[in-house]
NUVO-78959 format. One record per atom (N, C-alpha, C): x, y, z. Coordinates in steps of 0.05 Angstrom, whole numbers, plus 32768, in hexadecimal, padded with zeros to 4 digits. Atoms other than C-alpha are relative to their C-alpha. Layout:
N
XYZ;...
# end
This chain:
134
80058000801C;831F8269810C;7FF3801B7FF7;800C7FE78007;82F382A7810E;801480178000;7FEB7FEB7FFE;832F82D28122;801180007FE6;7FF080028018;835782B980E6;7FEF800B7FE8;80117FF78015;831B82C580B8;7FFC801F8002;80037FE37FFC;8313830B80D6;8018800F7FF4;7FE87FF3800B;835B831E80C6;80027FFC7FE2;80008005801D;835582FF8081;7FEC80137FF2;80147FEE800C;831583278071;8008801D8003;7FF77FE57FFD;83348366808D;801680077FEC;7FEC7FFB8015;8370835F805F;7FF380017FE4;800F7FFE801A;833F83528025;7FF3801B7FFD;800D7FE68001;831983918037;801580167FFA;7FEC7FEB8005;835983BB8039;800B7FFF7FE4;7FF68002801C;836F83A17FF5;7FEB80077FEC;80157FFC8013;832B83A77FD4;7FE98011800B;80157FEF7FF4;830783E07FF6;7FF280127FEC;800D7FEF8014;82F684047FB5;7FF27FF17FEB;800F80108014;82D283CC7F91;7FE4800C7FFD;801C7FF78003;828C83DC7F75;7FEE7FF58016;801280077FE9;825583D97FAA;7FF27FE57FFC;800E80198006;823283A07F87;80127FE78006;7FED80157FFA;827083757F91;800A8003801D;7FF47FFA7FE6;828983967FD1;7FEF7FF58017;801180087FE9;824D83877FFD;80007FE28004;8001801D7FFA;8246833B7FF3;801C7FF38003;7FE6800E8001;8290832C7FEA;8013800A8016;7FEC7FF57FED;82B6835B8019;7FF38009801A;800A7FF47FE7;828E8384804B;7FEC7FEE800F;801480127FF3;825583528059;800D7FEA8011;7FF280157FF0;82828318806E;8011800C8016;7FF07FF37FEB;82AF83488095;7FEE80088018;80137FF97FEA;8273836380BD;7FF67FE8800E;800A80197FF3;8258831D80C9;80167FF48012;7FEB800B7FF0;829C830580E2;800580108018;7FFC7FEF7FE9;82A48341810F;7FEB7FFB8016;801580067FED;82608334812F;80037FE3800C;7FFD801C7FF7;826E82E98133;80167FFD8014;7FEA80017FEC;82AF82F58158;7FF58006801C;800A7FF97FE5;828A83178191;7FEA7FED8009;801680137FF9;824E82E8818E;800C7FE6800B;7FF480197FF7;827982A98193;801280058019;7FEF7FFA7FE9;82A982CB81C4;7FEF80028019;80117FFD7FE9;827082DD81F2;7FF57FE58009;800A801B7FF9;8255829681EF;80177FEF800C;7FE9800F7FF6;829B827B81FC;80068006801D;7FF87FF87FE5;82AA82A2823B;7FE980018014;80177FFC7FEF;826482AD8256;8003801A800F;7FFF7FE67FF3;825282EE8277;7FF37FFF801C;800B80037FE6;824682D982BE;8010800F8016;7FF07FF07FEC;827C830382E0;8001801D7FF7;7FFF7FE48006;8286834D82E4;801480077FEA;7FED7FF98016;82C5835082B8;7FF57FF77FE4;800B80098019;82A283278282;7FE980127FF6;80157FED8008;826683568283;800B801B7FF7;7FF37FE78008;82938393827E;800C7FFD7FE4;7FF58006801B;82B783738243;7FEA7FFE7FEB;801680028013;827483648222;7FF6801B7FF9;80097FE48006;825F83AD8228;8014800E7FEE;7FEB7FF48011;82A183C38209;7FFD7FF47FE4;8003800D801A;8296839081D1;7FE8800B7FF1;80177FF5800D;825183AC81C2;8006801B7FF4;7FF97FE6800A;826C83F281BB;80157FFF7FEB;7FEC80028015;82A583DA8190;7FF47FFB7FE5;800E8003801A;827283C8815A;7FFB801B7FF4;80047FE48009;826184128156;801A800C7FF7;7FE67FF48006;82AA84268156;800B7FF47FE6;7FF6800E8018;82BB83F28120;7FF1800B7FE7;800F7FF68017;8283840A80F2;8007801D7FFB;7FF97FE48003;8295845380FE;801C80037FF3;7FE58000800C;82DE844480ED;7FFF7FFC7FE2;80028004801D;82CB842980A9;7FF280177FF2;800E7FE9800C;829C8463809D;801280187FFD;7FEE7FE88000;82D0849880AE;80197FFA7FEF;7FE78006800D;830F84768094;7FFD7FF97FE3;80028009801C;82F684568054;7FE7800B7FF2;80197FF5800B;82B4847C8048;7FEE7FE97FF6;800F80188008;829284388046;7FE87FFD8014;801780027FEF;824B843A8061;7FF47FE48000;800C801B8002;823A83F2804C;80067FEF8019;7FFA80117FE9;825E83D18086;7FF2800B8019;80107FF67FEA;823B840080B6;7FE37FF67FFF;801B800B8003;81F783EB809A;80007FE38008;8000801D7FFB;820B83A2809E;80047FFA801E;7FFC80047FE3;822483A880E6;7FE68007800F;801A7FF97FF4;81E283CB80F8;7FEC7FEA7FFD;801380168004;81B8839580D9;80067FE78010;7FF880187FF0;81DF835D80F9;7FFD8004801E;80047FFB7FE3;81DE837E813D;7FE380008007;801D80007FFA;819383898139;7FF57FE47FFF;8009801C8001;818883418124;80097FF18019;7FF6800E7FE8;81B48329815E;7FF080098018;80107FF77FE9;818E83548190;7FE47FF57FFF;801B800C8002;814B833C8175;80007FE38007;7FFE801C7FFA;816182F48178;80057FFB801E;7FFB80017FE4;817B82FF81BE;7FE680048010;80197FFA7FF3;8138831D81D3;7FED7FE87FFE;801280178005;811182E381B4;80097FE88011;7FF680167FF0;813E82B081D7;7FFA8004801E;80067FFA7FE4;813482D3821B;7FE37FFB8005;801D80037FFC;80E982D48213;7FF87FE37FFF;8008801C8002;80E4828C81FD;800D7FEF8016;7FF380107FEB;811582748232;7FF18006801B;800D7FFA7FE7;80F28299826B;7FE27FF98000;801C80058002;80AC828E8251;7FFC7FEB7FEA;800580148015;80A1824C822D;7FE680077FF2;80187FF88010;806E825381F6;7FE67FF4800A;801980097FF5;802F824A821F;7FEB80167FFB;80137FEB8008;7FFE827781FA;7FE47FF58002;801C80087FFF;7FB482768204;7FF0800F7FEA;80117FF38013;7F7E828681D2;7FE9800D800F;80157FF17FF2;7F4D82BB81EA;7FEA80077FEC;80167FF98012;7F0982C181CA;7FF8801E8004;80087FE48000;7EF3830881B9;7FE480027FF5;801C7FFD8008;7EAF832581AA;7FFC7FFF7FE2;80038001801D;7EBD8328815F;80057FE47FF5;7FFC801C8008;7EC382DC815D;801C7FF97FF5;7FE580068008;7F0E82DE8153;800F7FF68019;7FEF80097FEB;7F4482BD817C;801A800F7FFF;7FE77FF17FFF;7F8082E48193;80137FF18013;7FEC800F7FF0;7FC082C681AF;800D80148013;7FF27FF07FEE;7FDD82E381EE;80107FEE8014;7FF080117FEE;801482CA821D;7FF37FFF801C;800F80037FE7;7FF782AE825D;80117FFE8019;7FF080067FE8;8030829D828C;801780138005;7FE97FF07FFE;806182D58284;7FFA801E8000;80077FE48001;804583198297;801780138004;7FEA7FED7FFA;8086833882B0;801180047FE7;7FEF7FFC8017;80B0832B8273;7FF0800C7FE9;80107FF48015;8078833A8243;7FFA801D8006;80047FE47FF9;806B837A8269;801980117FF9;7FE87FF18007;80B4838E825E;800280057FE2;7FFD7FFE801D;80AF83828213;7FEB80137FF5;80157FEF800A;806C83A48208;8001801A800E;
# end
């Protein structure tokens, strides 16, 4: 279904690439960028990346986001889809990082008293992953 929607939105973009930006962003380029990211997101979840060929394909897919955004920037002089792909990719990476931390370290935080009578929260059972993030 996402593939059909992707081709439908691509044809919509090609027919209406010169609409005003106020209409273009929410109607054309925003949904196209979301569908492009969703194709890889759902595709990665569908096949799983536990083998070497799947990991290679996943790396190619990550770089294709850059190529896709650059294509629209060069061919159509449309920077909005590049911004949207950047925002969606950043959100996906942040969500992925949060899921890894919460999966590897269940939320077992401790309150530590300090000399200024305040309590600060710090993770107590996950020094290796928290060390990689900080």
